[in-house]
N, C-alpha and C positions, 0 to 999 in steps of 0.2 A: 576535805572532810568527807568521810564515807556516808552514804545514804542508807546503808544496811549493815547493822552490827551483827557480829557473830552470836551475841546473846539473844538476838531477835530471830535467829534462824534455827530451825529444828531439822535434824536428820531423821527422815522417816523411812523405815524399812518394812515394806509389805512382804508378808511371808505366808507360804502355804506348803507345808510338809518339806521344809528344808532344815530340819533340826540339826543335821550333821554339819552344815556350813554356817548356820546363823550366828552362833556364839562368836566365831572369829570376826565376823563382820561387825557385830555389836561392839566387841572389845576394841576393834580398830578405830571405830568412830568415837568411842568414849576416850580412848587414849589421845586422840587428836583434839580433845577438848570440846566436843559437841554435845548438846542435849540430844538424846536419842529416844525415839518412839518406835516400838515394834507393833505393827498392826497384824495381829494373828487372824488371817482370813479363813477361819473355820478349819484349821489344821487338825489332822487326826493322829499325828505322831507325837513324840515326847518333847515338843518345843518348850513348854513351860518348865519342864525339868531341866533342860539345857540352859535356860535363862536364870536359874536360881543363883542369886548372888551377883547378877549383872547389874550395872548402874544404868538402867534404862526404864522407861515407862512402857507398859504393855496395854494395848487396846485390843480386846478380843471380839471378833464378830462371830455370832453363834453358828452361822453356816457359811460355806464358801460362796462368795458373791463375785469374785473376780478381782484382778489386780487393780483395775480402774476404780472399782467400788471401794477397795481398801485404801487407795490413795485419797479419794475424796473424803472418806470417813476420817482419815488422819488429818486432812486439811481442816475439817470442821473442828476437830479436837484442838488443833494448833491455834485456830482463830479464837476459840473460847479462852485460851490461855495467853493471848496477846502476842503470839509469834507473827512476824511479818512475812516470813518465807519458810518454805520447806525444801529440803534437798532429799530427793528420793534415791535410794540405793538398793539394788537387787540383793536378795538374801542368798544367792547361789555362790557367793564368794569370788565371782569373776572380776568384780570391780573393787578398787582399793578405796575404802571410805576415807582414808587419810588425804586423798586428793580433792576432797570436797572444798578445800580452800580455793582451788582454781575456779570453781563455779562462783563462789562468793566474790572473788576478786573481779571476775567478768561482770557480775551483777552491778557493781558500783557505777559503771558507765552505761548500763542498760536497764536502769530501774525505773518503773516496775516492768520487767520483762522476763522472758523465759530463757534460761541458759541450759544448753544441752551438752553433755559430755560425749564428744565424738570418740568412739572406741578406735584405737589404733589396731586394726585387725590385720596385722602383718605376720602373725605367728603361723608356723606350719600346722599347728593343731586346730586352727580355726576351720570349721566345716565349710566347704564350698557352698553348701545350701544356705548357710547363714550370710555369706557374702552376697550371694545372689538375692536373697530375701531383702537384705538391706538396700541394695542398689535398686531393686524393683520398687520398694516402698519409697525411696528417694525420688524416683521418677514420677510416681503418681502425686506425691505431695508437691513437687515442683509444678506439675500441671495444674493442680487445684489451687495453689497459693501463690505461685510465682517465685517461691524461695528455693535457693539452692542450699539445702541442708545436708551435710555429709553423713549424718547418721540419725535418721528419723525414728529408728527403733530402739535407740539407747534408753535404758532405764535410769541412767544417771542424769538427773535434772534438778534445776532450781526453779521453783514456781513461786511467784508472789501469791500469797494465800488468798487475799481478797479478789484478785483478778481471776485466779483459777476457779474459785467458787462462783464467779459471775458468768463464766462461759457456759453456753447451752450445750453441754456434753450429754450425749445419749447412750454411749457405749460404756460398758463396765468391765470388760476383760482386757485381753492383750491389745485389742483394737483401740482402746482408750488412748494410748500414747500417740497414735497416728492422728486420731480425730482432734485431740487437744492442740496439736501443733497447727493444723489447718485452721481450726476455728479461732485460735489465738491470732494468727496472721490476719484473718478476715476482720477480727475485732480491733486491729491496729496495734497490738502488743509487739514490741521489739523482740526478736528471737536471735540469739547468738550461740555459736558453738565454740567449745574449747576442747582441745585434745586431752584425752585421758587414757591411761593404760588399761589393758584388759588381760586377764589370765584365763585362757581357755584350757580346761583339763583335757587329757588324752581321751580318745574315743572309748566310750564305755564307762567313763568316770563322771560324765556330766549329768546333772539332774535337771530335767526340764519338764514342765507341765504343758508345753505348747502342743496342741493336738493338730497334726498336719491337715486333717480334713475339716474338722469343725472350725478351728481358728482361721484357716485360710479362707473358708467360706464366709466367715464373719468379716474378714478384711475385704473380700470381694464385694460383699454387700455395702460395706462402708464406703469404699472408693466409688462405687456406682452412685450412691446417694450424694457424695461430696462433689463429684463431677457434674451431676445434674443441678446441684445447688449452685455450683460455680457458673453454670450457663444461665441461671435464672437472673433476669435483669433487676430484680428487687435488691436494693442496697443492703449490705450487711450492717448489723448494729455494732457501733463502735463503743468500746469501753475505754479507749485511749485515743484521742485525736492526734493525728500527725500534724506537724508544723507545716504551714503553707510555704512552699519554696518557689519563688518567682523564677529562679534560674532554670527550673525544669520545664517551663512553658516555651515551646518552640513553634506554636501554631501560626504566629505572626511572622515567622522567618521560614519560608518554604524550603530553602536549601538545608537549613539546620534540621528541620522536621524530617526531610527525606533521609539525611544522614543518620538521624536518631532511629528512624524506623528500620533502616538497613542493619544497624548494629544491635538492635534489641534481641535478646535471647539468641545470640549468633554462634553458639557452640556447634560443632559439627553434628552432634546427635540431635540437638534441638532443631536445627535447620532441617534435618532429615525428617523429623516428626512433623514439622510444619509442612513439608512437601507432601507427606502422606495425607495430612488433613486436607490440603488443597485438592488433591486428586479425589479423595473420598467424597468431599462435598461437591466438587466439580462434576462428578459423575451423576449426582442426583438430579432429578428433573425439577430443579429450582429455577424455572424459567423467569428470566429478567431480574432475578434477585440473587444470583449466585455470588457476586462480589460483595454485596452487603452482608449476606449470611456468613461468608468466609471471614470477612474482617471482624464481624461481631464475635464469632466463635474463637478465632485466633486471639482476639483481645482477652476474652474471658478465660481462655486456657493458657494464657501467657506464652504464646507462640509467635514467631516472626510473621507479621502480617504480609510483608512484601513477598516472602518466600512462599507462603500459602497461596496468595493471589496469583503469583507468577506460575506456579506449578499447575494451578487449576486451568490455565490456558491450554494445557495438553488435552483437556476434555472438551474443547470447543467443537461444535458440530463440523462435519457430520459423523466422523469415524466412531468416537466413543459412544455417543447416543445410539447410533445404529447397532453397535456391538451390544449395548445394554438391552436394547429392544429384542434383539435376536436371542440373547441368553434368557430374558424374561419370557419370551414366546416359547422357547424350548422347555422352560420350567413349567409353563402353564399347559402346553399341549403335547409335549414330547417330540416336537419336530421344529424345524426352522421355518421362518416366514419367507416364502418365495414369491408370493403374489404381490405385486405393486400395482395398485389400482385406486380409483376414487373411493371405493368402498373401504379398503384397508387403511387408507391414509386419512380420510375425512370422516366417513360415517362410523368408523371404528376407532376414532381418535382416542376416546376414553380408555379403550383396551390397550392401545399403544402406550399411553401414558402410564398405565398400571404395569405393563411389561417393562417399560423403561425403569420404573422404580424398583421392581423386583430384580431386574438384571443389574442395576447399579449397586445393589447390596452385595453382589458377587464380584462384579468387574471393578468397582471402586476400591475395595480393600486389597484385592490381588494386584491391580495395576499400581495402587499406592505403595505397596511393599516394594515392587520393582523399582519405582521412581525413587523411593526413599533410599533403597540400597545403592542405586547409581549415584544419588546425591551425596550420600555418606562417603562412598569410595572416592568420588571426584574431589570433594572438599578436603578429605583426609590427605589425598595425594598432593593437591595444590598447596595446602597449608604447610605440609611437611617440606615440600620442595622450596616454597617461598621463604620459609624460615631458615632453611639450609643455605639458600643463596644469600640471604641477608647476613647470616653469620660469616660466610666466606668473604663477603665484601667488607665487612667490618674488620676482619682479621687482616685483609690486604691493606 
């Protein structure tokens, strides 16, 4: 027995100046048997004319407030009329509204949760900038939430209405769709992805309102805030509690615990990032608390703790601290520290610590990139050769 009926689900199409594409999207959703709401986000073109005779409801916002604001306004509209879920579809015609049933089917086993339509971006017309942007966004969301989501920027989503409106979302434009995923994960909502098709038009035919400077700046601010919140020890407010799983506890079994720690977040790229973090934090003058800080930050950012702690050992005294002090001294005075005496080592200890900190902000990231690169290449080579050897042995 399904937990979410089609009649309880509303297809919501936020639109801003996409009159030329909108009618096709609306008609496709209606043809597939969905109730449809178009949220007109202060459009200035002839959208209302294009929608004459269409079997859909229209909610008009007087001024443009952003995609996120339009979705939230539509969610409130849906709540007032008894809908349990909304399926958001972009108005640019790139997504097929008839595939909304894929999201509804996935929601039956993940209710109440968010279902994301992961776009199969394998066409030749897909801009490389879009692929990079998606991968870049996926990386930060994984860092902030621990979830490996294949398409964190997709606008094809199913949201449980009540849960969506309960989330503390602060963004209202394109950055909304990234924030809602992270905060939903923090709140304990299940998040699942299903593959959907996407039709990217040829260069010059695509209509987009994404502003490369303004919107990328908004996303940068958002990820900065989310990372800082992820590092905050205060617990996140849960709107759906997860079931307690006794089998996940290994603390009473040291060998199982070590194996679990070695395997967590163990993709080649994730281990390389963990190595970078270990070097960066290891270079800082966190005297006597390096390991504690590294384990805490690695845990909060969902990185492999053992990889981070192990790589930090490369920063053990004396080489890296001396290098940091020399770089910091150079930044502060314009020359290197050549005098080694009681005055420079003891009486000026506070200055050496300050120089160590300054220098670590340069040495740590640079050395971290080098170690991460070596780690990535080594693991890539090892895993490729080990898998190749295993295949050959199995064939033999």
